[in-house]
C-alpha positions as CSV (number, residue, x, y, z in Angstrom):
1,M,48.3,-24.4,-18.6
2,D,45.0,-25.9,-19.7
3,N,44.0,-27.8,-16.6
4,P,43.6,-25.4,-13.5
5,D,43.4,-28.5,-11.1
6,V,46.8,-29.6,-12.2
7,L,48.1,-26.0,-11.7
8,K,46.7,-25.9,-8.3
9,H,48.0,-29.2,-7.2
10,F,51.5,-28.4,-8.4
11,D,51.5,-25.1,-6.7
12,S,50.4,-26.7,-3.5
13,L,53.2,-29.4,-3.8
14,W,55.7,-26.6,-4.8
15,R,55.1,-24.7,-1.4
16,W,55.4,-28.0,0.6
17,K,57.9,-30.0,-1.0
18,C,60.9,-29.1,1.2
19,G,58.9,-30.1,4.2
20,L,57.8,-33.7,3.0
21,I,59.8,-36.8,2.6
22,L,58.9,-37.9,-0.8
23,S,60.1,-40.2,-3.4
24,P,61.7,-38.3,-6.4
25,T,59.1,-39.9,-8.6
26,W,56.4,-39.1,-6.3
27,V,55.0,-36.2,-8.6
28,P,52.8,-37.3,-11.2
29,E,54.3,-37.3,-14.7
30,V,51.4,-35.2,-16.1
31,L,52.4,-32.4,-13.6
32,M,56.0,-32.3,-14.7
33,E,55.0,-32.5,-18.2
34,E,52.5,-29.7,-18.3
35,T,54.5,-27.4,-16.0
36,A,57.6,-27.6,-18.0
37,H,55.5,-27.1,-21.2
38,N,54.0,-24.1,-19.8
39,V,57.4,-22.6,-18.7
40,F,58.8,-23.0,-22.3
41,D,55.8,-21.6,-23.8
42,Q,56.3,-18.5,-21.7
43,N,59.9,-18.2,-22.6
44,K,59.4,-18.8,-26.1
45,R,56.9,-15.9,-26.3
46,K,59.6,-13.6,-24.5
47,A,62.2,-14.7,-27.0
48,D,59.8,-14.3,-30.1
49,T,59.2,-10.7,-28.7
50,L,62.8,-9.9,-28.4
51,A,63.6,-11.3,-31.8
52,D,61.0,-8.8,-33.3
53,S,62.6,-6.0,-31.4
54,D,65.7,-3.8,-32.2
55,H,67.2,-4.5,-28.7
56,P,71.1,-4.1,-28.5
57,S,71.5,-7.7,-27.5
58,K,70.6,-8.7,-31.1
59,T,74.3,-8.3,-32.0
60,R,74.3,-11.2,-34.4
61,K,71.6,-13.4,-35.9
62,V,70.7,-16.4,-33.7
63,T,68.5,-19.5,-34.5
64,T,66.9,-20.6,-31.3
65,E,65.7,-23.8,-30.7
66,Y,63.0,-25.2,-28.3
67,I,62.8,-28.5,-26.9
68,S,59.9,-30.7,-27.0
69,S,58.1,-31.6,-23.7
70,S,58.0,-35.1,-24.6
71,A,61.5,-36.0,-23.9
72,A,64.3,-34.6,-22.0
73,P,67.2,-33.1,-24.0
74,N,70.3,-35.0,-24.8
75,I,72.9,-33.8,-22.1
76,F,76.6,-34.1,-23.1
77,L,78.7,-34.0,-19.9
78,G,82.4,-32.6,-20.1
79,N,83.8,-34.1,-16.9
80,S,81.1,-35.5,-14.8
81,A,81.2,-39.0,-13.1
82,E,77.5,-39.4,-14.2
83,T,76.3,-41.0,-17.3
84,M,75.8,-39.2,-20.7
85,S,71.9,-39.2,-20.1
86,R,72.2,-37.4,-16.6
87,L,73.4,-34.2,-15.0
88,F,73.4,-35.4,-11.4
89,S,72.9,-38.3,-9.3
90,I,69.2,-39.5,-8.5
91,P,68.0,-37.5,-5.4
92,T,66.6,-39.9,-2.7
93,T,65.4,-37.3,-0.1
94,A,63.0,-34.3,-0.1
95,R,66.1,-32.2,0.8
96,E,68.0,-33.4,-2.4
97,M,64.8,-32.8,-4.7
98,C,64.8,-29.3,-3.5
99,R,68.2,-28.5,-4.4
100,E,68.6,-24.9,-6.1
101,T,70.7,-24.9,-9.3
102,L,72.8,-22.2,-10.5
103,V,73.7,-22.1,-14.0
104,L,76.7,-20.3,-14.9
105,W,77.7,-19.5,-18.6
106,V,81.4,-18.7,-18.8
107,I,81.9,-16.6,-21.8
108,E,85.5,-16.5,-22.9
109,D,85.3,-15.1,-26.5
110,V,83.7,-12.1,-28.3
111,N,80.8,-14.3,-29.5
112,L,78.3,-13.2,-26.8
113,P,75.1,-15.5,-26.4
114,A,72.0,-13.6,-27.2
115,V,69.2,-13.3,-24.6
116,T,67.2,-15.9,-26.5
117,E,70.1,-18.5,-26.1
118,F,70.4,-17.9,-22.4
119,W,66.6,-18.5,-21.8
120,S,66.7,-21.6,-24.3
121,K,69.7,-23.2,-22.3
122,H,67.8,-22.4,-19.1
123,D,64.8,-24.1,-20.3
124,E,66.7,-27.1,-21.5
125,I,68.5,-27.7,-18.2
126,T,65.4,-27.0,-16.1
127,Y,63.4,-29.6,-18.0
128,A,66.5,-32.1,-17.6
129,L,66.5,-31.5,-14.0
130,L,62.7,-32.1,-13.8
131,K,63.2,-35.4,-15.6
132,E,66.0,-36.3,-13.0
133,G,63.7,-35.6,-9.9
134,Y,64.9,-32.2,-9.1
135,R,62.3,-29.5,-8.3
136,G,64.3,-26.7,-6.8
137,K,64.7,-23.1,-8.5
138,V,67.0,-22.8,-11.4
139,R,68.8,-19.5,-12.0
140,I,71.0,-18.5,-15.0
141,Q,73.8,-16.0,-15.0
142,G,76.7,-15.2,-17.0
143,Y,80.5,-14.6,-16.5
144,V,82.4,-12.8,-19.3
145,V,86.2,-13.7,-18.9
146,N,87.6,-11.1,-21.3
147,P,85.1,-8.4,-21.8
148,K,85.5,-6.1,-25.0
149,L,82.7,-3.9,-24.5
150,P,81.7,-1.4,-21.8
151,K,79.7,-2.3,-18.9
152,R,76.6,-0.4,-20.0
153,Y,76.4,-2.6,-23.0
154,F,75.9,-5.8,-20.8
155,R,73.4,-4.0,-18.4
156,D,71.3,-2.8,-21.4
157,A,71.5,-6.0,-23.5
158,Y,71.3,-8.5,-20.5
159,G,70.1,-6.8,-17.3
160,D,66.8,-5.5,-18.8
161,H,66.0,-9.1,-19.6
162,G,66.5,-10.5,-16.2
163,I,70.0,-12.0,-16.9
164,T,72.9,-10.9,-14.6
165,I,76.2,-10.8,-16.4
166,Y,79.6,-10.6,-14.2
167,L,82.6,-9.2,-16.1
168,N,86.2,-10.2,-15.3
169,P,88.4,-7.1,-14.7
170,E,90.6,-6.4,-17.7
171,E,93.9,-6.5,-15.9
172,G,96.0,-9.9,-16.2
173,D,96.9,-12.5,-18.8
174,E,94.8,-15.5,-19.7
175,S,96.1,-17.4,-16.7
176,I,95.3,-14.8,-14.2
177,R,91.9,-14.4,-15.8
178,Y,91.1,-18.1,-15.4
179,N,92.4,-18.1,-11.7
180,R,90.1,-15.0,-11.0
181,M,87.2,-17.0,-12.7
182,L,87.7,-20.0,-10.3
183,L,87.9,-17.7,-7.3
184,H,84.5,-16.3,-8.4
185,L,83.2,-19.7,-8.5
186,L,84.4,-20.4,-4.9
187,Y,82.8,-17.3,-3.7
188,W,79.4,-17.8,-5.3
189,A,79.5,-21.4,-4.0
190,H,79.9,-20.0,-0.4
191,M,76.9,-17.7,-1.1
192,M,74.7,-20.6,-2.3
193,E,72.8,-22.8,0.0
194,S,74.2,-25.9,1.2
195,Q,73.2,-28.8,-1.1
196,S,73.0,-27.1,-4.2
197,N,73.8,-27.8,-7.8
198,L,76.0,-25.9,-10.2
199,V,76.0,-26.2,-14.1
200,V,78.9,-24.5,-15.9
201,L,78.3,-24.0,-19.5
202,S,81.6,-23.4,-21.5
203,R,82.4,-23.6,-25.3
204,N,86.0,-24.2,-24.4
205,Q,86.3,-27.8,-25.2
206,N,89.2,-27.9,-22.3
207,F,87.2,-26.4,-19.6
208,G,86.7,-28.2,-16.6
209,Q,90.0,-30.1,-17.2
210,G,93.3,-29.8,-15.2
211,T,94.3,-29.8,-11.4
212,K,93.1,-26.3,-10.6
213,F,89.6,-26.8,-11.7
214,D,89.8,-30.3,-9.9
215,R,90.6,-28.6,-6.6
216,V,87.8,-26.3,-7.1
217,R,85.3,-29.1,-7.8
218,E,86.7,-31.1,-4.8
219,T,86.1,-28.0,-2.5
220,L,82.6,-27.5,-4.1
221,E,81.8,-31.1,-3.2
222,E,83.0,-30.7,0.3
223,L,80.3,-27.9,0.5
224,S,77.6,-30.5,-0.9
225,I,77.6,-28.7,-4.2
226,K,77.4,-31.0,-7.1
227,V,79.1,-29.8,-10.4
228,A,78.4,-30.6,-13.9
229,V,80.4,-29.0,-17.0
230,L,78.4,-28.7,-20.3
231,N,79.1,-27.4,-23.7
232,P,76.1,-25.3,-24.7
233,D,76.6,-26.2,-28.4
234,K,76.0,-30.0,-27.3
235,S,73.4,-29.8,-24.7
236,R,70.3,-30.1,-26.8
């Protein structure tokens, strides 16, 4: 970041933010813009370094795009009550501003996202949340519904780059696997702090539909956890 005063001010705000009663728009726009831009530059350098390596995660050629810091990405929601331009409702208290967000990429086919794709989506969603007034930590994890590769592959390909991948046990048909995934969502929700956000990424156009998922969503909302479902191919 070019301006050390901006960094110092933002760092101070970041440490104090949960103890203040602030308007969601209190943080000056320049702080949000410069901080987000700095985060994207760091992750882009990491991705570029990975792209030049022979790491096992390069199982297929990937073209990674990075969003500009001048505008939030165009977010497409699958089954949210929010508008097409928002992930979550406008935070009105400091506690809401500090909501942490878990981004869970549910992977149902053999086309595994590369490490660069994970961090690209992390950046897009982080910046979208900043635009919406959320300042909490954003984490991204993966969940493979039907793993075809050994556990060691996922540890080497993703774990070494700071991405946790959970594998669904191989036993059971498609319905059983889906139910097990929903149970994992509920488990993680109970492990998350109250008043958190959950963003589920899935390339399955039908993901998030049906009574089973609706019940899970209702349970999460009762725990004060907001849920959004996104198609990663349309989230930028």
